[in-house]
N, C-alpha and C positions, 0 to 999 in steps of 0.2 A: 485479835487483838494481833498485832504484829510480836512475831518474838525480839525480844531488845536487840538482839546479838543480828538481825537479819541486814541483809545489806542488799538493795536492790542488784537484778541481775542483769544491767546496761551490757551494751555490748565491750565495752573499753575495759568494764571487770572482768568479764570473760575471757577476752584476750590475754588479759595479764595474768589469770589464773592456767590458762591452758601454755602459756609460754612457762609462768613455772614448774610447771609438772614438766615441761618437756628437756629444762633444764635438770630438774633430779634423774629425771629415764636416762638421758644423755651420760649423765656424771656418775652412770654404774661401772659404765666399760669406758677405758681409754679408746677402743675400737668403734664405739659408738657416738665419739664427739662430735655435738652438733646434727647428730644424723637426722632426728626430728625434724629439725628446722628447715634442713637441706630438702628434706622430704615434702615437709608444708611450700616450701618454695616452688621446686619444680612441680607440684601438685596445682599449683595457683598459674607457674607458666605452660602448663598443658593445659587447660583448663580456658586461659585466655586464649587460647587459638582455636578452638572447639565450635564458633557461632555459637548458632540457634541450641549446639546441645551444651552451653556447657550450664555449669549447677552454680549453687548461691556461695563466693568466694568467701565471706566470712564462715561460713559452717564447713566450708572443704578446707580450710587453712586449719581450723579447731580440730578437726580430725585428723590431719596429717600429724597435727604436733601431738595428740594422745595415742595414736595407734599401737606404739610398742609400750603403752604403758604393763602391759600385762607381762614382760620381760622383767619387769623388777622384782617378779615372784618367781624367776631363774636363777637360779646358783651362778655365782661368776666363775666357778671352776669349768663351767657349760662354756658359756659365754664366751670365754677369754682363751678355751684350750685351745691349743697351737696345731694340735693333730686332729686327727676325724675322730667325728663323734660317735660312740657306740649305739646300740640300739634305745638302750634305757634315755641317753641323753638326747640324741635326735628327739625321741617321743616328747621329755621334757620340752626341748626349744616348739615342738609344733604345739605345743599346747597353751602358747602363751596370747595367739588372737582370742581364746576364749576365757583366759583373766582379763583382756582388755576388755571382752564386753560385758563381763559380771562385773567388774568396775563402773563403768561407763553407764551404765543402763540404771545402776542404782541412784545416779546425779540426776535431777530432775531438768537442768539446762542442757545435757550432753546424751538424753535419753534417743532424741533425734536422729542421733549419726552414730551411735553406740555400735549399731551392726556395722556400719560402712567403713568404721573405723578400725573393726574387727575382721573386715574381708578382705584384708590387703596383699593375703596368700591365697585367695583363691583365684580359680583359674577358671578359664571361658569352657574347657573340655568339662569342666567337675573335677580334676586331677590335683586340683590345689590342696591347703590344708585349711583350718581345721575342722571345717563344718562341711566340706563337700558341696557349697554349693555349683552350678554353674547357669551359661547362659543368662535368661532371661532374670534371672534369680540376684543377680548382681546390677547393681544400681551403677549409673557412671560416675558417683563417689568413688564407689568400689572399684571398679576398672580404673579411674586414672589415678587412685593412692598406689595400685600393685603397678603397675609402672613408675611411677615416682620413686616408689619403695626399693624396686629391683636396679633402676639407673643409680640410686645412691647406693645400695649392697654392691652394687660390682666394682663401681667407680673406685670407693674407697679400700684402704687396706685394712686386711682384716687379720686374724694372727695367724692362720693358715696359707695366706696368700697376698701378693700386693695386690694393689689398685688396678684396675683394667683400664687402657687406655677408651677413648672415646670411639673409635673407630670397631674396636672387638666388641664395647657394650651395643653399638646400634646393630652389630651382626647377630648378634646373640637376639635380642628384641626382634629383628625381622625375621628371625627362623622360628619363633616361637610368636608371632604374631598371629591372630586368628584361633589358635589352642589355649595358650595359657595367656594371652595378653590382647587387650581390646584395638582392634586394629586402628581406628582411629587417633587412639592415644597413642601408639607406637608409632603412626605416620606424622604426628606432630612432632615427635622428639627427634625421629631418625632425619625428617626432612629439614632437622638444624633449628627449627622455630624457638626451640627451648635453649640451645647451646647448651655449653655443658662447664662444669664447674663453678655452679652459680656463688657469687660470692654473698654470703648470710653475714652480715654486719652483727659482732658479738649483741648480746641482749645489755641491757644493763640493770642494774640490780636495786630494783624497787623498794629496799627492804620492809620500809615502814608499809606500803602498799601493798606489797605482796605477803607480808605475815597476816594483817586482817584478813584479804582474800580467802587466804588458807585457811583461814578461824571459821568462814562464812561458808567454807567449801564442805568443812568437815560436819558441818551442824544440819547440810541438808537433809 
């Protein structure tokens, strides 16, 4: 017998849940406002130009929206620090993908992309963080998210620097293509197929709908 509060996990409802949590994640720091939604948008744009190598778009978008869920566990004094991080602070930052994985893999409807979302800081050469995966261990979804995440991170203002111009972002990606980042994904972005400064419209606040969805999310 279904639980009386059970709500069907249809695609529209899952998207609303992911969007709602992206709002919460990005609200943690003024320097990450809309970061998750921009990463999801960049990821979809890159994926659209991969041809036969493209992955499921809905799954990719949700992974992009929730990739930084683990940052909710990182103190703001670290996230918003205007200077260089010390060793302990950097270690705390490097743990956020593990927190993302720990949360998402406990939610049945998000388990299938939990590790891909958490792998957004892993590099092709195995020198990323925090699991040390490399090469064939990284799925196309994880590779797309790694490029999408760094594009937005470099382009946006941070407490310790201003956002970089598009030419500088492309230069960095090209220099690390094939070692840190997937060559196909880098080629799509640097070729101009994705564009820069994607316009991501603000989310509507679906007050009652989101409230109901979050209750369902909490009891999964």
